[in-house]
KETOR-474910 format. One line per 5 residues: number of its first residue (from 1); their letters; for each residue x, y, z of C-alpha. Coordinates in steps of 0.02 Angstrom, whole numbers, padded with zeros to 5 digits. Layout:
% KETOR-474910
NUM	A	X Y Z; ...
This chain:
% KETOR-474910
1	MISKK	01152 00157 00890; 01102 00148 00706; 00939 00075 00698; 00858 -00069 00595; 00765 00055 00487
6	ENGSY	00944 00136 00433; 01057 -00028 00422; 00915 -00134 00349; 00969 -00291 00461; 00852 -00407 00476
11	YTPDI	00929 -00594 00484; 00883 -00726 00394; 00828 -00879 00496; 00914 -01046 00496; 00780 -01148 00407
16	IADFI	00770 -01008 00253; 00944 -01016 00224; 00975 -01217 00240; 00807 -01241 00139; 00894 -01129 -00012
21	IKRVF	01061 -01202 -00010; 00979 -01389 -00008; 00884 -01322 -00162; 00996 -01251 -00261; 01133 -01405 -00249
26	DKQHY	00976 -01526 -00291; 01007 -01573 -00460; 00815 -01606 -00491; 00810 -01422 -00482; 00958 -01330 -00533
31	SLPKK	01136 -01357 -00607; 01290 -01290 -00539; 01468 -01344 -00595; 01598 -01457 -00484; 01699 -01298 -00448
36	IKVLE	01583 -01156 -00407; 01622 -00947 -00373; 01482 -00903 -00242; 01463 -00710 -00169; 01364 -00655 -00025
41	PSVGD	01344 -00463 -00054; 01282 -00418 00139; 01346 -00561 00242; 01280 -00506 00405; 01289 -00650 00537
46	GVFVR	01361 -00775 00410; 01197 -00873 00400; 01201 -00915 00232; 01393 -00965 00233; 01367 -01091 00377
51	ALLDS	01231 -01173 00267; 01323 -01172 00123; 01487 -01248 00224; 01391 -01370 00320; 01282 -01429 00178
56	KSSSA	01311 -01620 00131; 01240 -01574 -00032; 01379 -01451 -00082; 01518 -01546 -00008; 01579 -01614 -00159
61	REIFL	01627 -01465 -00245; 01784 -01327 -00240; 01707 -01167 -00193; 01774 -00998 -00201; 01669 -00905 -00075
66	EVVER	01679 -00705 -00084; 01583 -00604 00051; 01539 -00399 00076; 01492 -00330 00244; 01526 -00148 00294
71	EAEEL	01497 -00186 00479; 01673 -00235 00529; 01608 -00339 00690; 01479 -00442 00585; 01606 -00490 00459
76	AKVVT	01738 -00525 00589; 01644 -00683 00640; 01603 -00735 00467; 01796 -00727 00433; 01826 -00842 00593
81	IAKTH	01673 -00952 00522; 01747 -00996 00352; 01953 -01004 00420; 01905 -01119 00563; 01788 -01231 00455
86	KRKGL	01852 -01405 00417; 01795 -01411 00235; 01902 -01461 00089; 01934 -01369 -00072; 01851 -01196 -00010
91	SFASH	01938 -01020 -00048; 01877 -00866 00041; 01891 -00688 00026; 01803 -00548 00129; 01777 -00364 00092
96	EQDYL	01733 -00252 00234; 01632 -00106 00134; 01475 -00067 00074; 01414 -00173 -00067; 01374 -00036 -00176
101	DFEKN	01535 00028 -00171; 01607 -00148 -00207; 01508 -00194 -00352; 01557 -00036 -00454; 01716 -00100 -00457
106	NQEKY	01697 -00267 -00465; 01699 -00379 -00628; 01693 -00539 -00578; 01540 -00656 -00629; 01475 -00774 -00511
111	DLIVG	01408 -00975 -00518; 01286 -00930 -00379; 01239 -00762 -00267; 01141 -00805 -00117; 01086 -00674 00034
116	NPPYI	00976 -00571 00126; 00990 -00387 00054; 00957 -00243 00165; 00792 -00162 00161; 00829 00029 00172
121	KKNHL	00705 00161 00114; 00747 00287 00002; 00728 00423 00121; 00860 00331 00221; 01015 00311 00106
126	TKKQL	01156 00437 00084; 01174 00546 -00072; 01314 00415 -00115; 01203 00264 -00092; 01057 00341 -00182
131	ELCEK	01180 00387 -00331; 01248 00226 -00348; 01077 00143 -00346; 01024 00249 -00476; 01195 00189 -00582
136	IHSKA	01146 00017 -00558; 00971 00046 -00610; 01015 00148 -00758; 01157 00017 -00811; 01010 -00121 -00818
141	GLSDK	00898 -00005 -00931; 00780 00051 -00784; 00721 00212 -00723; 00818 00289 -00597; 00659 00381 -00512
146	KIKNI	00597 00198 -00470; 00711 00172 -00317; 00613 00150 -00167; 00726 00061 -00070; 00902 -00020 -00067
151	WTAFL	00854 -00195 -00106; 00812 -00160 -00277; 00992 -00097 -00331; 01055 -00272 -00232; 00942 -00363 -00340
156	ISAVD	00984 -00302 -00517; 01172 -00289 -00468; 01167 -00468 -00422; 01086 -00538 -00586; 01184 -00441 -00683
161	ALNDN	01347 -00533 -00596; 01301 -00687 -00627; 01386 -00786 -00780; 01292 -00855 -00928; 01217 -01016 -00819
166	GIICY	01226 -00926 -00648; 01085 -00937 -00502; 01020 -00809 -00363; 00951 -00852 -00220; 00890 -00684 -00124
171	VLPAE	00764 -00653 00034; 00660 -00511 -00026; 00514 -00406 00033; 00355 -00462 -00045; 00320 -00303 -00120
176	LLQVS	00417 -00380 -00273; 00268 -00459 -00308; 00142 -00319 -00287; 00191 -00132 -00278; 00176 -00052 -00443
181	YAKEL	00346 00028 -00431; 00422 -00151 -00441; 00325 -00196 -00591; 00479 -00150 -00700; 00596 -00255 -00596
186	RDYLR	00471 -00402 -00629; 00493 -00372 -00812; 00670 -00347 -00798; 00688 -00518 -00699; 00572 -00622 -00836
191	KTLHK	00698 -00562 -00965; 00858 -00598 -00887; 00812 -00749 -00786; 00741 -00894 -00891; 00702 -00988 -00732
196	IEIFA	00615 -00908 -00574; 00554 -00986 -00410; 00453 -00882 -00297; 00414 -00953 -00118; 00286 -00859 -00008
201	FNELV	00243 -00889 00194; 00081 -00894 00284; 00167 -00835 00433; 00306 -00697 00467; 00479 -00735 00437
206	FQGIE	00551 -00570 00528; 00451 -00547 00693; 00421 -00382 00758; 00413 -00300 00583; 00265 -00245 00469
211	QDVII	00359 -00344 00302; 00316 -00501 00215; 00466 -00582 00141; 00488 -00699 -00005; 00630 -00820 -00064
216	VMGTK	00653 -00787 -00250; 00778 -00913 -00342; 00800 -00901 -00528; 00945 -00954 -00666; 01009 -00897 -00812
221	SPTTS	01045 -01057 -00881; 00933 -01082 -01038; 00899 -01275 -01001; 00751 -01226 -00892; 00603 -01087 -00895
226	GVSFF	00438 -01007 -00821; 00388 -00939 -00669; 00350 -01039 -00547; 00257 -00989 -00365; 00250 -01093 -00186
231	QANKL	00181 -01058 -00015; 00221 -01132 00148; 00093 -01125 00283; 00227 -01121 00422; 00442 -01110 00429
236	TDLKK	00438 -01271 00477; 00366 -01334 00308; 00521 -01289 00221; 00623 -01449 00306; 00501 -01575 00232
241	PDLIP	00470 -01465 00114; 00296 -01458 00114; 00240 -01324 -00026; 00077 -01277 -00097; 00102 -01240 -00287
246	GNTNI	00020 -01082 -00328; -00023 -01013 -00503; 00064 -00935 -00641; -00038 -00782 -00689; 00093 -00669 -00749
251	DRNTL	00058 -00643 -00942; -00089 -00528 -00913; -00140 -00360 -00952; -00253 -00332 -00809; -00236 -00396 -00628
256	DKWTN	-00050 -00418 -00672; 00015 -00432 -00505; 00119 -00577 -00457; 00030 -00613 -00299; -00112 -00645 -00395
261	YILSQ	-00018 -00843 -00409; -00154 -00877 -00283; -00297 -00879 -00403; -00321 -00985 -00555; -00324 -00926 -00735
266	EELSF	-00506 -00971 -00729; -00549 -00868 -00583; -00440 -00713 -00641; -00535 -00727 -00809; -00699 -00726 -00705
271	LDKFK	-00657 -00565 -00619; -00586 -00486 -00776; -00764 -00462 -00852; -00823 -00364 -00704; -00663 -00247 -00687
276	DGLKA	-00685 -00231 -00882; -00882 -00197 -00874; -00892 -00084 -00694; -00859 00094 -00693; -00734 00110 -00543
281	IKDYS	-00709 00253 -00392; -00631 00380 -00521; -00809 00376 -00622; -00895 00427 -00471; -00803 00533 -00372
286	NVQVG	-00633 00644 -00369; -00503 00584 -00253; -00358 00681 -00163; -00242 00637 -00024; -00283 00722 00158
291	IVTAA	-00170 00857 00224; 00002 00844 00264; 00061 00964 00411; 00231 00906 00417; 00229 00889 00604
296	NDFFI	00055 00814 00656; 00115 00814 00851; 00149 01018 00829; 00015 01060 00729; -00122 00927 00781
301	IDKAI	-00167 00955 00976; -00308 00930 01102; -00424 01040 01190; -00296 01056 01338; -00152 01122 01223
306	ADKFS	-00269 01238 01132; -00336 01308 01307; -00168 01329 01382; -00115 01428 01223; -00268 01521 01195
311	IAKYC	-00257 01455 01000; -00428 01371 00999; -00515 01485 00879; -00373 01460 00754; -00404 01277 00739
316	KPILQ	-00506 01170 00636; -00579 00986 00687; -00466 00856 00603; -00452 00662 00609; -00274 00612 00626
321	KSSFV	-00261 00417 00640; -00390 00300 00578; -00396 00218 00766; -00500 00389 00787; -00630 00339 00653
326	PASLS	-00767 00224 00737; -00825 00058 00653; -00969 00139 00564; -01008 00196 00375; -01001 00370 00431
331	ITQDD	-00937 00494 00548; -01062 00598 00639; -01031 00743 00753; -01086 00639 00896; -00931 00543 00852
336	FTALK	-00818 00703 00852; -00892 00756 01002; -00838 00591 01091; -00660 00606 01012; -00651 00780 01110
341	KRNKP	-00708 00709 01266; -00598 00587 01273; -00440 00715 01267; -00379 00666 01074; -00276 00773 00966
346	VLLLA	-00423 00819 00844; -00386 01006 00821; -00271 01081 00679; -00195 01229 00689; -00252 01333 00539
351	LEDKS	-00173 01510 00525; -00167 01603 00392; 00009 01636 00265; 00062 01774 00331; 00196 01866 00434
356	IDSFP	00227 01791 00601; 00210 01983 00686; 00031 01988 00612; -00035 01885 00754; -00081 01883 00931
361	KAVKA	00047 01870 01069; -00044 01696 01109; -00010 01629 00927; 00161 01696 00919; 00201 01601 01075
366	YIKKG	00148 01433 01007; 00246 01469 00858; 00403 01512 00953; 00376 01341 01031; 00382 01250 00874
371	EDEKI	00546 01347 00833; 00626 01304 00989; 00579 01127 00948; 00651 01141 00770; 00505 01099 00705
376	NKGYK	00526 01244 00569; 00678 01160 00508; 00590 01009 00450; 00605 00989 00262; 00425 01023 00210
381	CVIRN	00399 01170 00336; 00589 01243 00277; 00491 01252 00091; 00349 01353 00133; 00334 01532 00129
386	NWFYV	00275 01530 00310; 00324 01379 00397; 00184 01368 00504; 00042 01384 00360; -00018 01219 00315
391	SSIWA	-00097 01231 00149; -00242 01127 00068; -00368 01134 00222; -00531 01075 00174; -00653 00959 00221
396	SEGLF	-00727 00825 00089; -00884 00738 00066; -00829 00560 00103; -00665 00484 00169; -00560 00324 00139
401	IKRSN	-00427 00264 00261; -00295 00208 00151; -00232 00068 00269; -00354 -00053 00338; -00353 -00225 00429
406	LFPRV	-00507 -00352 00407; -00584 -00238 00249; -00580 -00057 00203; -00724 00056 00180; -00772 00226 00106
411	IVNEA	-00838 00351 00240; -00967 00482 00244; -00887 00623 00318; -01077 00708 00403; -00969 00804 00523
416	KLNVT	-00867 00889 00381; -00691 00851 00463; -00537 00881 00411; -00406 00734 00372; -00239 00695 00370
421	DAFYR	-00139 00598 00227; -00188 00440 00312; -00342 00467 00226; -00403 00496 00054; -00532 00652 00033
426	ISMKD	-00670 00602 -00081; -00773 00729 -00178; -00936 00675 -00283; -00959 00700 -00462; -01123 00767 -00529
431	GYEIK	-01252 00626 -00539; -01179 00532 -00382; -01181 00539 -00196; -01085 00488 -00056; -01198 00384 00037
436	SLAFS	-01227 00284 -00103; -01031 00266 -00141; -01013 00225 00030; -01161 00090 00033; -01100 00022 -00151
441	FLNTL	-00905 00009 -00099; -00949 -00128 00039; -00986 -00282 -00069; -00885 -00452 -00100; -00840 -00392 -00268
446	SLIFT	-00768 -00241 -00235; -00667 -00292 -00093; -00589 -00437 -00210; -00502 -00280 -00301; -00446 -00201 -00157
451	ELEGR	-00344 -00353 -00102; -00290 -00380 -00301; -00256 -00188 -00329; -00182 -00153 -00153; -00014 -00221 -00074
456	YYGGG	-00009 -00312 00104; 00116 -00301 00238; 00150 -00405 00389; 00002 -00414 00518; -00124 -00412 00385
461	VLELI	-00112 -00208 00336; -00189 -00185 00169; -00146 -00022 00083; -00197 00058 -00074; -00120 00198 -00156
466	PSEFK	-00235 00338 -00242; -00216 00260 -00401; -00259 00099 -00355; -00414 00137 -00256; -00463 00245 -00401
471	GIPVP	-00463 00104 -00509; -00563 -00014 -00410; -00745 -00065 -00481; -00890 -00032 -00397; -01072 -00089 -00446
476	YVKVK	-01157 00083 -00391; -01321 00078 -00300; -01420 00221 -00263; -01448 00167 -00087; -01611 00172 00015
481	TSDFA	-01607 00258 00185; -01658 00104 00261; -01528 00013 00202; -01387 00141 00230; -01454 00146 00414
486	KLDSM	-01448 -00030 00431; -01260 -00057 00374; -01201 00085 00473; -01292 00000 00641; -01216 -00163 00573
491	LRDKE	-01043 -00088 00572; -01062 -00004 00739; -01126 -00168 00822; -00972 -00238 00764; -01068 -00385 00668
496	PIDSI	-00957 -00512 00590; -00909 -00460 00401; -00988 -00623 00331; -01158 -00550 00411; -01115 -00376 00335
501	LNFTD	-01074 -00453 00159; -01215 -00574 00138; -01336 -00423 00167; -01254 -00295 00058; -01221 -00427 -00085
506	GVILR	-01392 -00468 -00082; -01444 -00291 -00127; -01310 -00270 -00243; -01235 -00416 -00337; -01392 -00509 -00311
511	DHLKL	-01543 -00382 -00337; -01432 -00269 -00443; -01301 -00347 -00556; -01436 -00491 -00562; -01293 -00609 -00526
516	SKKDI	-01341 -00800 -00505; -01300 -00894 -00337; -01157 -01007 -00421; -01083 -00842 -00467; -01094 -00755 -00295
521	LKITT	-01031 -00906 -00198; -00873 -00916 -00332; -00844 -00709 -00272; -00867 -00761 -00111; -00752 -00905 -00102
526	IYRKL	-00617 -00804 -00197; -00628 -00666 -00076; -00606 -00779 00061; -00453 -00867 -00014; -00370 -00684 -00046
531	VDRRL	-00418 -00626 00140; -00346 -00785 00222; -00171 -00770 00135; -00148 -00583 00177; -00217 -00615 00353
536	KIVK	-00124 -00780 00354; -00242 -00887 00404; -00212 -01065 00396; -00337 -01188 00370
């Protein structure tokens, strides 16, 4: 059975399809001719077809509807819907094929293109699909190296297939607004569409996946212009519709992600002065990604496995997952000992880069186990001189977990543990110390920039890629031993984040930066607004 990750099938709720069709046929918002050509590039279960055909708003128009779907069973259902629908003025055509194959030979232009394209990451695409995506990007003058997911090609080709007054309405991943690789896509949309509307949600649309989605509507018609943002607290708000207007903050040199629509221009300008005036993580430290083993289940083991194969002396301590890290400002040897006692896999097989024949019988037996499990056939193992040799094994002074929930933090690596690529390794530059950086990082102002520079996913996960983390402004304070101990204790005692930030902001923002109560209150308000949006807290 093909997984959803491989076919990208996450079907759109009826309420979203109904909202899109109603809005696009509303003369207050868009203008469509009496005779229209409509394309649905990945028709799936036909939710947009049903919404279109059932809509009273579109009933007075003659519609030529063309649908594409590679799954024969799904397409058959949609064909039945169209053929049995008692609607006048409907012409219908269907194509059982991958849209990427369809679009390369299709010369038609459309008044309306609507749908929810598949979300399939690059590593799940076939070679042919990847090549077709690259051609679409190239034709639009975009970089073929920017392809990370198939939906980008669906979006670009759809915009290209619109006629001079055409309209596109797509349900897309929210990463369009925030990830760095989508920046040129955002620029492309602004150049090719005169009017763009973005609709975001304060609840997950697709349950069971870590993916926030948005509605993107836009037109090539020159009669309207601008970019508008709206937010719905609940999906049911689309029925009214009860939408919260956002700010248009897209013509910016800093903090230029479109997710910043939630903040006003005044708020962003207020933050700009701190971004320009403070040093960043990269000024205090060097940051590198953690160890890539290529097969954590094989290379990272617990004490029982190490003892069974008599390979403990070939292992080094490692943190594999963020869940193994205590709620603290440091990870100590006592913390690591507690993990071992709980039989967690915290031992990294760290063999030398030499022939298997040079190892003792016990090690050979474990290597043979890996080969029996075909670990050696994995891509990252195949390209190694010796597949079982893991490079770049060294422990850093500090750690940063690249994905967090409530708030991120810099952690002092007192136990000198190795880490996987779920972490970033921090080595301090001359004149700076890791304890001071860890303490200084945990203030409301710096946490605001993690929200603005990072990207968020369904369930409230916040992620920062290395370049984003390195660029986070931090007002560095040389921390007192007593203050470090107090903050570490507050974290371990799971005190509320408001109490924690009240303490650190007093030391960093009030005493060090000399900010007024008014400015600190403004910073706190901005932070709460951003966190509530990410965690989908509705007030």
